[in-house]
C-alpha positions in Angstrom: -47.9 60.7 44.5 -48.5 57.5 42.3 -48.0 59.0 38.4 -47.5 56.9 35.1 -45.4 56.2 32.8 -44.8 53.6 29.6 -42.5 50.7 28.6 -41.8 49.7 25.1 -40.6 46.3 25.6 -39.2 44.6 22.6 -38.4 40.7 22.9 -37.3 38.3 20.0 -40.6 36.7 19.9 -43.0 39.7 20.4 -43.4 43.3 22.1 -45.7 45.1 24.4 -46.4 48.3 25.4 -47.5 48.3 29.6 -48.3 51.4 31.6 -46.8 51.5 35.1 -47.6 53.4 38.0 -45.2 53.8 40.4 -45.2 56.1 43.9 -43.1 55.7 47.0 -45.1 52.7 48.1 -47.2 51.8 44.5 -45.9 49.8 41.7 -48.4 48.0 38.9 -48.6 47.6 35.4 -51.3 47.7 33.3 -51.0 45.6 29.8 -51.8 48.2 27.1 -50.9 45.9 23.8 -49.2 43.4 22.4 -47.7 42.2 19.6 -45.7 39.3 17.3 -42.2 39.3 16.7 -40.0 37.6 14.5 -37.6 37.1 11.7 -38.7 37.7 8.1 -36.7 36.2 5.5 -35.8 37.9 1.9 -33.7 36.5 -0.6 -31.1 38.3 0.9 -31.4 36.7 4.3 -33.4 37.0 7.7 -34.3 40.5 9.1 -36.3 42.0 11.4 -39.4 43.7 10.8 -38.7 47.1 12.5 -40.6 49.3 11.0 -44.0 47.2 12.0 -42.6 47.3 15.5 -42.1 50.9 15.2 -46.0 51.0 14.0 -47.1 48.7 16.8 -45.0 50.9 19.3 -46.7 54.0 18.4 -50.1 52.4 18.4 -49.4 51.0 22.2 -48.1 54.3 23.0 -51.1 56.1 21.6 -54.0 53.9 23.2 -51.3 53.9 26.5 -51.8 58.2 26.3 -55.6 57.6 25.5 -56.5 55.9 28.9 -53.6 57.7 31.0 -53.6 61.5 29.7 -50.8 62.6 31.9 -48.4 60.2 30.7 -45.1 61.6 32.1 -42.5 59.4 30.3 -41.7 56.4 27.4 -38.9 54.2 27.6 -37.9 51.7 24.7 -35.9 48.5 25.7 -34.9 45.7 23.1 -32.5 42.2 22.6 -29.0 43.1 21.7 -26.3 43.0 19.1 -28.6 44.2 16.3 -28.8 47.0 14.4 -30.1 49.5 11.3 -27.4 51.1 9.3 -28.2 54.7 8.5 -27.4 57.7 6.5 -28.4 61.2 7.0 -31.0 59.9 9.2 -32.6 57.5 7.2 -32.4 53.8 7.4 -30.7 51.4 5.1 -33.5 49.1 5.2 -34.8 46.6 7.6 -31.6 45.0 10.5 -30.2 42.1 9.8 -31.6 39.1 12.6 -28.8 37.6 14.9 -29.9 34.3 13.3 -29.0 34.9 9.8 -26.1 33.0 8.5 -23.9 35.9 7.4 -21.9 36.4 10.7 -19.4 33.6 10.5 -17.6 35.7 7.7 -17.6 37.8 10.1 -15.8 36.3 12.7 -13.4 35.2 10.8 -12.7 38.9 9.6 -12.4 39.9 13.0 -10.1 37.0 14.2 -7.4 38.0 11.1 -6.9 41.2 12.7 -7.3 41.1 16.6 -6.9 37.4 18.4 -9.9 36.6 20.3 -8.1 36.9 24.0 -7.5 40.3 22.5 -11.3 41.2 22.1 -11.7 39.7 25.6 -9.7 41.8 27.6 -11.0 44.6 26.2 -14.7 44.3 26.1 -15.3 41.4 28.3 -17.9 40.2 25.6 -18.5 36.2 25.6 -17.9 35.1 22.4 -21.2 35.1 20.1 -21.0 34.3 16.4 -23.5 37.3 15.9 -22.0 39.8 18.2 -22.1 43.0 16.6 -18.7 43.3 16.2 -18.7 40.4 13.8 -22.3 41.8 12.1 -20.3 45.3 11.4 -17.4 43.4 9.7 -19.4 41.3 7.7 -21.6 45.0 6.5 -18.1 46.5 5.5 -16.8 43.1 3.5 -19.9 43.2 1.7 -20.0 46.9 1.3 -22.9 47.9 3.0 -20.6 50.3 5.4 -19.9 52.4 2.6 -23.3 54.3 2.0 -23.7 54.4 5.9 -22.7 57.4 8.0 -24.2 56.1 11.4 -25.6 52.7 12.8 -28.5 52.9 15.7 -28.7 49.4 18.0 -32.8 48.1 17.7 -33.8 50.4 21.2 -32.1 53.7 20.3 -33.1 53.4 16.8 -36.6 53.6 17.9 -35.4 56.5 20.3 -34.4 58.4 17.4 -37.7 58.2 15.6 -39.3 59.1 18.6 -37.3 62.1 19.1 -34.9 62.4 16.7 -31.9 62.2 19.0 -29.3 59.4 18.0 -27.6 58.4 20.7 -26.5 55.1 22.0 -27.6 53.5 25.7 -24.5 52.0 27.5 -26.0 48.8 28.4 -27.0 47.8 25.2 -23.5 49.5 23.6 -22.0 46.6 26.3 -22.7 43.6 23.7 -21.4 45.2 21.1 -17.9 43.8 21.1 -16.8 47.3 20.6 -17.2 49.0 23.8 -14.4 49.3 27.1 -15.4 47.1 29.5 -13.1 49.2 31.9 -13.6 52.6 30.4 -17.4 52.3 29.8 -16.8 54.0 26.3 -16.4 53.0 22.9 -12.9 51.2 22.3 -11.2 53.3 19.9 -8.6 51.0 19.1 -10.0 48.2 18.6 -12.9 49.7 16.2 -9.3 50.4 14.3 -7.9 47.3 14.8 -11.3 45.5 13.0 -10.9 48.4 10.3 -14.4 50.1 11.2 -15.0 53.7 10.6 -15.2 55.5 14.0 -17.6 58.2 12.6 -20.5 55.8 12.5 -20.5 55.5 16.6 -22.6 57.2 18.1 -22.4 59.2 21.3 -22.6 57.0 24.3 -25.5 57.5 27.0 -26.2 56.6 30.5 -29.5 54.8 31.5 -32.1 57.4 33.0 -31.3 60.2 30.7 -33.9 62.1 28.9 -33.8 62.5 25.3 -36.5 64.8 24.6 -40.3 65.2 23.5 -41.6 63.3 21.1 -41.2 64.6 17.4 -44.5 67.6 16.8 -46.0 65.2 14.1 -45.2 62.0 16.5 -47.1 64.5 19.3 -50.0 65.3 17.7 -50.5 61.5 16.7 -50.0 60.1 20.5 -51.9 62.9 22.0 -49.3 63.7 24.6 -47.6 67.0 23.7 -45.3 67.5 26.9 -44.5 63.7 26.9 -40.7 62.6 27.4 -38.6 60.0 26.1 -36.0 58.1 28.9 -33.3 56.4 28.1 -33.9 53.1 30.3 -31.7 49.9 30.6 -32.2 49.7 27.1 -30.9 45.9 27.0 -33.8 43.9 27.6 -31.8 42.1 30.1 -30.6 45.3 31.5 -33.9 46.2 32.6 -34.8 42.7 33.9 -32.2 42.7 36.8 -33.2 46.0 37.9 -36.7 44.3 38.6 -34.9 41.9 40.8 -36.9 41.3 44.4 -33.9 40.6 46.1 -33.6 41.0 49.7 -29.7 41.1 49.8 -26.8 40.9 47.4 -26.3 37.3 47.6 -27.9 35.9 44.5 -27.7 34.7 41.2 -30.1 35.6 38.3 -32.0 33.4 35.4 -33.6 35.8 32.8 -35.8 33.1 31.4 -37.1 33.7 27.8 -36.3 33.4 24.2 -32.8 33.5 25.8 -31.8 32.6 29.2 -29.1 35.1 30.6 -27.6 33.4 33.7 -25.0 35.4 36.5 -24.6 37.2 39.2 -24.3 41.0 39.6 -20.6 42.9 40.0 -19.1 46.1 40.7 -16.3 45.3 37.9 -15.2 43.2 35.2 -13.7 40.0 35.2 -11.2 40.5 32.4 -9.2 37.0 33.4 -8.2 34.3 30.5 -10.2 31.9 32.8 -13.2 34.0 32.5 -12.9 33.9 28.8 -11.8 30.3 28.6 -15.6 29.8 30.7 -17.3 32.1 28.1 -18.4 34.7 30.6 -19.6 38.3 29.4 -19.2 41.1 31.5 -22.0 43.5 30.1 -23.1 47.0 31.3 -25.8 47.4 33.9 -28.2 50.2 34.9 -25.9 52.7 37.5 -22.6 51.0 36.4 -23.0 47.7 37.8 -21.9 44.6 35.6 -23.7 41.7 34.5 -21.8 39.0 34.6 -23.0 36.3 32.7 -23.4 33.4 30.1 -26.2 33.3 27.4 -27.9 29.7 27.5 -29.6 28.8 24.6 -33.0 29.1 26.8 -36.4 28.6 25.7 -36.2 28.9 22.3 -35.5 25.3 22.0 -39.0 24.6 23.6 -41.0 27.0 21.6 -39.1 25.9 18.0 -40.1 22.2 19.2 -43.5 23.5 19.8 -43.9 25.5 17.0 -42.9 22.4 14.4 -45.5 20.2 16.6 -48.0 22.7 16.6 -48.9 21.2 20.1 -50.7 22.5 23.1 -47.4 23.6 25.5 -49.5 23.2 28.5 -50.3 20.3 27.5 -46.9 19.1 26.9 -45.5 20.6 29.8 -48.1 18.7 32.2 -47.1 15.2 30.3 -43.5 16.4 30.9 -43.8 16.8 34.7 -45.1 13.5 34.9 -42.8 11.3 32.5 -40.5 9.4 34.4 -38.6 7.6 32.1 -34.8 8.1 31.5 -33.8 11.8 30.4 -31.3 12.7 27.5 -29.1 15.7 28.9 -27.3 17.5 26.2 -25.6 20.7 26.1 -27.9 23.5 24.6 -25.5 25.8 24.0 -24.3 23.4 20.8 -24.3 26.2 17.8 -26.6 23.7 15.8 -29.9 25.0 18.2 -29.3 28.5 17.1 -31.0 28.8 13.9 -34.5 28.2 13.1 -35.6 24.6 12.0 -36.1 21.0 13.4 -35.0 21.0 16.9 -36.3 17.3 17.8 -34.2 16.3 15.0 -31.2 18.1 16.2 -31.9 17.0 19.8 -31.4 13.4 18.1 -28.4 13.9 16.5 -26.7 15.2 19.4 -27.5 12.1 21.3 -26.4 9.8 18.6 -23.1 11.8 18.2 -22.6 11.8 21.9 -23.8 7.9 22.7 -26.9 8.6 24.5 -30.4 7.4 23.7 -32.4 10.0 22.3 -36.0 10.8 23.8 -38.2 8.4 22.4 -41.7 10.4 22.8 -42.6 13.6 22.8 -43.2 13.9 26.7 -39.9 12.8 27.1 -38.0 15.4 24.6 -39.9 18.1 26.8 -38.4 16.8 29.8 -34.8 16.6 28.3 -34.9 20.0 27.3 -36.1 21.2 30.3 -33.6 19.1 32.6 -31.0 20.3 30.4 -31.4 23.5 30.5 -31.3 23.5 34.3 -28.8 21.4 34.4 -27.0 24.4 32.2 -28.2 27.2 34.7 -26.1 25.0 37.7 -22.8 24.8 36.2 -23.5 28.6 35.0 -24.0 29.3 38.5 -21.7 27.6 40.1 -18.6 28.6 37.6 -19.9 32.5 38.2 -19.7 31.7 41.8 -16.2 30.4 41.6 -14.9 33.0 38.9 -16.4 36.1 41.0 -16.2 35.2 44.9 -20.0 36.2 44.7 -22.2 34.3 47.5 -24.9 32.6 46.0 -27.7 31.7 48.3 -31.1 32.3 46.1 -31.5 32.1 42.5 -34.2 34.6 41.2 -35.3 33.4 37.9 -37.5 36.3 36.2 -38.9 36.6 32.6 -41.5 34.4 31.0 -39.9 31.1 32.1 -40.7 32.0 35.5 -44.3 30.7 34.7 -43.0 27.1 33.9 -43.2 25.5 37.2 -41.3 22.3 35.9 -38.5 24.2 34.7 -38.1 26.5 38.0 -38.4 23.1 40.4 -36.0 21.4 37.8 -33.5 24.2 38.3 -34.0 24.6 41.6 -33.2 20.6 41.9 -30.3 21.3 40.0 -28.5 24.1 41.9 -29.5 22.8 45.3 -30.2 26.6 45.8 -34.0 28.1 46.6 -35.3 29.6 43.2 -37.7 32.9 43.6 -40.0 33.0 40.3 -41.2 36.2 39.2 -41.8 38.7 38.1 -42.9 37.4 35.1 -42.6 41.3 33.5 -39.5 41.9 35.1 -38.1 43.7 32.0 -41.3 45.8 31.7 -40.6 46.7 35.7 -37.4 47.7 35.5 -38.3 49.6 32.3 -40.9 51.7 34.4 -38.5 52.1 37.5 -35.6 53.4 35.8 -38.0 56.1 33.9 -39.8 57.0 37.5 -36.5 57.1 39.1 -35.6 60.2 36.4 -38.8 61.8 36.6 -38.6 62.0 40.5 -41.7 59.7 41.0 -39.1 57.7 42.8 -35.5 58.1 44.2 -32.6 55.8 45.5 -30.3 53.0 44.2 -30.9 49.8 43.1 -31.5 48.3 46.5 -34.3 51.3 46.8 -36.0 50.1 43.6 -36.0 46.6 44.6 -37.4 46.6 47.8 -40.1 48.4 46.2 -40.6 45.1 43.7 -40.4 43.1 46.9 -43.3 44.8 48.2 -45.4 44.9 45.0 -45.0 41.7 42.7 -46.0 38.2 44.0 -43.4 35.6 43.6 -42.9 31.7 44.2 -40.3 29.9 45.8 -39.2 26.6 44.9 -37.3 24.6 47.4 -34.7 22.0 45.9 -35.8 18.5 46.3 
């Protein structure tokens, strides 16, 4: 029997509500609503409009319930690391955006107490200046924690607002820099050493757990008195990796959107010094898997460039594909590219500093961005193989970037490995599948769920040239 669930999928630049219809041999998505997302600048920095996102999610969920009155469940996923501080269940303002500059002081404060090598040995987390541990340390310095009795990561916050149940789903908790990669629990000793109050940390829970029904007033608004809220891989990449249409385990993945998360799937974390030096991360996946990966800057570089130009992306990609001049390869992970701003000028400055000719036209710059990303993907996959011993015969590229044919082909060329592109909506599919399994609509391990994706979703294969 085919049943319907709803996925609330919040990305860094947009959000969506999708209906997912799932049965033993059926999997399909129906878009319900899409809405923009992005930073809001206030006098004290960059924030997320989380209350606006919540309202969009509720409106989409109401529409979904009207279209499908027998809706069984809803699950929420989002980007990682950001959170709201709460007191007695009330949010103390809108969450800070991870691109806000305040995190630098948090990095220094944490490293004064705990060496980077010790952080990695516990958490296995790639150093990124906006990791939750650094944000919370800055909150402590600024006095914000004094008024808080808890904090919730973004998808957990929405789950709390929907149900009244405050928990932390493990896949997203694993991105905080305060989660022990070996035990799968909060690292109490690390929390103490960093100087954070243990009492603010919520109870951990796995993907596929039932949070409960909607609060009565929301059930009345949405029109679904029996709708359950289910935890999914609440870090969007954890959900996306569930939807990899892999025929075997010998694959690497690129979850490609605003960020590109590039890596392999493992059973256990790798916490070696060589892994730390390579800046690889061990993040939690669904069913206890480990997402061993690096964050690469991703299509943020292209979207910020196109925004600055007010350009036509389709036309620019066509021109970049036809461009046959010299291509500047730069390091997309340079921290200068993290904040919003003039990416073309920053890329030109990087090229000048490194003694190479900067792109001389818009098609050349777009081609430079895409070839630089492909080169970074290839380096990352090579390093992942070397550090983990994993065999990689296929690269699965999922998410919005899978629609970028030029990027997919350049990635196949750079890696020398066939690239399977799609599904585009991998995160929503993974979200839907975890809910469906929790509701008893389907059963099986991740490989079984992935086989259903492979039978149901079209893909495009790019062979190395």
